[in-house]
C-alpha positions, -999 to +999 in steps of 0.1 A: +555+167-192+581+141-182+575+108-166+541+102-149+560+091-118+573+127-113+558+145-083+553+175-106+525+156-124+508+146-091+510+178-071+475+190-078+460+156-072+479+153-039+465+187-029+430+177-037+435+144-019+446+160+014+416+185+012+391+157+008+409+135+034+409+163+059+372+168+053+365+132+059+386+131+090+370+163+104+336+148+098+346+117+118+359+138+146+328+159+147+305+129+149+326+112+177+338+140+199+309+156+219+327+189+223+332+194+186+297+183+178+282+208+203+305+236+190+286+238+157+319+245+140+315+237+102+334+206+091+352+225+064+365+250+090+377+221+113+394+205+083+412+237+073+424+243+109+438+207+109+458+214+077+469+247+091+482+231+123+501+205+103+518+231+082+526+253+113+542+224+132+561+212+101+575+247+095+585+252+131+605+219+129+620+222+094+617+258+085+599+248+052+563+250+040+551+214+038+527+222+010+554+237-011+575+205-010+580+185-042+553+160-031+527+187-035+542+200-068+564+227-052+537+254-050+509+239-029+502+272-011+495+289-044+473+259-054+453+264-022+447+300-031+437+291-067+412+266-054+398+291-030+394+317-057+378+295-083+355+275-059+340+308-048+327+315-083+318+279-091+298+276-059+278+308-066+272+298-102+258+264-092+236+280-066+223+306-090+215+280-117+188+264-095+153+266-109+125+281-089+088+283-095+079+302-063+055+331-065+057+352-034+030+372-017+036+409-010+045+402+026+070+375+016+085+397-011+090+424+015+107+400+039+131+388+012+139+424+002+145+433+039+168+402+042+188+415+013+190+450+028+200+435+061+229+417+044+243+449+029+237+469+060+257+444+080+285+445+054+285+483+058+285+481+096+315+457+095+333+479+070+327+511+090+339+494+123+368+476+106+381+506+087+376+528+117+397+504+139+426+502+114+426+540+108+428+546+146+456+521+151+475+534+121+473+570+134+479+563+171+499+531+175+512+515+142+519+541+115+532+512+093+498+495+093+480+495+060+452+519+068+425+502+046+431+468+061+399+469+081+378+471+049+386+434+045+364+426+076+330+425+057+346+404+029+360+379+054+330+378+077+301+388+054+312+371+021+336+344+032+371+330+024+370+336-014+363+373-013+386+379+017+414+364-004+404+384-035+406+418-018+436+408+004+454+398-027+445+430-045+457+451-016+489+431-014+498+431-051+485+465-062+489+486-030+518+471-011+499+456+019+525+430+029+507+398+039+474+411+027+462+378+013+469+360+045+454+388+065+421+383+045+422+345+049+427+349+087+398+373+090+376+348+072+387+320+095+379+342+125+345+348+109+337+311+109+348+307+145+326+337+153+296+319+136+302+288+157+307+307+190+279+332+185+255+304+173+263+282+204+258+312+227+224+320+212+212+285+212+221+281+248+202+313+256+172+299+238+175+266+256+177+283+290+151+310+285+125+293+262+133+256+267+140+252+230+159+220+220+177+211+189+154+204+159+180+189+135+163+164+112+184+138+095+179+120+062+149+141+052+140+144+015+129+178+003+111+186-029+144+196-045+158+161-038+133+144-061+136+137-098+107+153-116+090+140-147+099+171-168+136+167-161+161+147-182+167+111-169+195+104-143+214+082-167+209+090-204+234+094-232+251+118-207+249+113-170+227+139-152+255+150-128+278+155-158+252+178-174+251+199-142+289+201-140+292+209-177+266+237-173+285+253-143+319+250-161+304+265-193+291+295-174+325+300-156+343+297-190+320+325-203+327+344-171+364+343-179+358+355-214+338+385-201+365+393-175+392+391-202+373+413-225+366+439-198+402+438-184+421+437-216+399+458-240+374+480-222+391+487-188+427+477-191+438+496-160+413+477-138+421+441-148+430+430-113+399+445-098+377+430-125+390+395-119+381+400-082+345+401-093+345+366-108+317+354-086+295+384-093+299+382-131+294+344-129+261+349-110+248+374-136+257+351-165+241+321-146+209+341-141+208+350-177+214+314-189+187+303-165+163+328-180+171+316-215+165+280-206+132+288-190+121+307-221+131+277-243+111+254-221+080+276-223+083+279-261+085+240-262+118+243-281+134+223-253+113+194-241+131+185-208+145+205-180+183+200-177+189+215-143+183+196-112+183+217-080+194+188-057+225+181-078+233+219-082+231+221-044+256+193-041+280+210-065+276+243-047+282+229-012+312+208-024+328+239-039+322+259-007+336+231+015+368+230-007+369+268-007+368+271+031+392+243+038+418+254+012+415+290+023+423+283+059+450+258+049+466+286+028+472+309+058+508+316+067+509+326+103+545+339+100+533+366+075+506+380+099+524+376+132+528+414+135+491+419+130+478+394+156+464+421+179+447+439+150+432+407+138+420+397+172+404+431+177+387+430+143+375+395+150+359+403+184+344+436+172+331+419+141+314+391+160+298+413+187+286+439+163+272+414+138+255+395+166+238+426+182+228+443+150+212+412+134+195+403+167+180+438+168+168+436+131+153+401+136+133+413+166+120+444+148+114+432+113+108+394+116+089+390+149+070+359+137+102+339+134+128+361+151+152+334+163+152+315+131+159+346+110+186+357+134+205+324+133+203+321+095+215+357+089+241+357+116+256+324+104+257+337+068+271+371+078+300+356+097+306+327+073+287+315+043+251+307+035+259+271+044+270+282+079+236+300+082+218+268+073+238+248+098+227+271+126+191+273+113+188+235+113+194+234+150+162+254+155+142+247+124+152+213+111+123+210+086+126+246+074+090+253+084+097+290+088+106+313+058+141+319+071+158+294+048+141+309+017+150+344+028+186+333+029+184+320-007+164+347-024+180+377-006+210+375-029+195+396-057+187+427-036+220+421-017+240+422-050+221+453-063+227+473-031+261+457-022+278+464-055+287+501-046+304+488-015+327+466-036+337+497-056+344+516-024+367+488-013+389+497-043+389+534-033+399+526+003+437+521-002+441+555-019+416+575+001+408+557+034+394+587+052+371+596+024+360+560+020+352+559+057+329+589+054+311+575+024+306+541+041+290+559+072+266+578+049+258+546+029+251+528+062+227+554+073+209+554+040+206+516+041+191+517+076+165+543+065+155+519+037+155+489+061+134+506+088+113+526+063+080+513+076+088+520+112+102+555+105+076+569+081+047+551+097+056+568+130+060+602+114+026+598+097+010+587+129+025+617+148+013+641+121-022+626+122-023+629+160-012+665+159-040+676+135-067+696+153-100+678+156-133+694+145-159+698+172 
């Protein structure tokens, strides 16, 4: 290990330090600069951009990567990518561990289901457009372009920095897409900027047309923020926050064991792909553990509830903040300079198509809270769930509409319907044209499911109207 004074023993701590310091500085700037405050850009995105600017300026002057200097352990860029990868799963696990006692009406269950289908349909729209763009460019302009690169669009926009890095890295290491990881990280950064830009545009439209003003409510305490009698105390023999962290880490440890078993024993040829599903396997194991804990509570074997939703939210949001900041900081602009026009085109098309498609869906399927549903879904489908909440709070600060709940509970139907698309993303590098055709067909099917009531109700009504009447 060497002396504790060696930078090699402080590299990881220094990386964490600059991540948190950049978040604090970005928060201060957002609160004190009106333009940044009005932009709705997430603090984590601003922090990541600041770190990216520092590394770009330093490299232009010295020719070196500042985060790969001895002060940061010599491999800071790799550390950023590792933090991005692991925080994706840890954040999803913490979010999935939250306890819920809600019993939904048939209408609410349908709205949650439709929200989940909307999520997957938007993924597919982004994938179809993204893959279509890179296929056309590869055939007509840049034959050296990795044809399947556009498939990363839904992972960068729809699923955020972690998944964009996952698939970009898989394409780079297993299929020879030079700069693939950085390509994915840049798509994710463009997604967050699209969330901010599109959100501001829509809020300004509402302000001008409907006279709606910002409804952000500060320092409010929700039901999840409270300590309930059936929960373990805040400070017992083990601190309550430590219990939450231990639970999340335990689930992630089990996730690694499952991935190792699948990758080394059952499916040795797909090890890299399996490790790209760390967040999904983590969510499934967290859901299973939550079910076991609920069963033990009902059987009176466990007397106190160990999970606190408020603390799990804090863990989840912290992980996502670190994930986004580290993901943007890990971008190497020199590796993607040749793709800048492709990235810009994907970013613009991704923003416009996601905006228009979700606006249409919100109007047709969620007329009672159209604007709130749109802002929540658009924010999530260009960034993360946290981005959706940021936009939603501007219009529904107290979460009086069901839009926030839709955002939380849509994940189960989204995972069920979205899993095949993740498999298709692994087919894309070897058969991009076939993948494009399957994605188009899948998109059509998902839209039939999404608009099932409108389609079949209309057909039924037309059939009834065409029947001859008895005189």
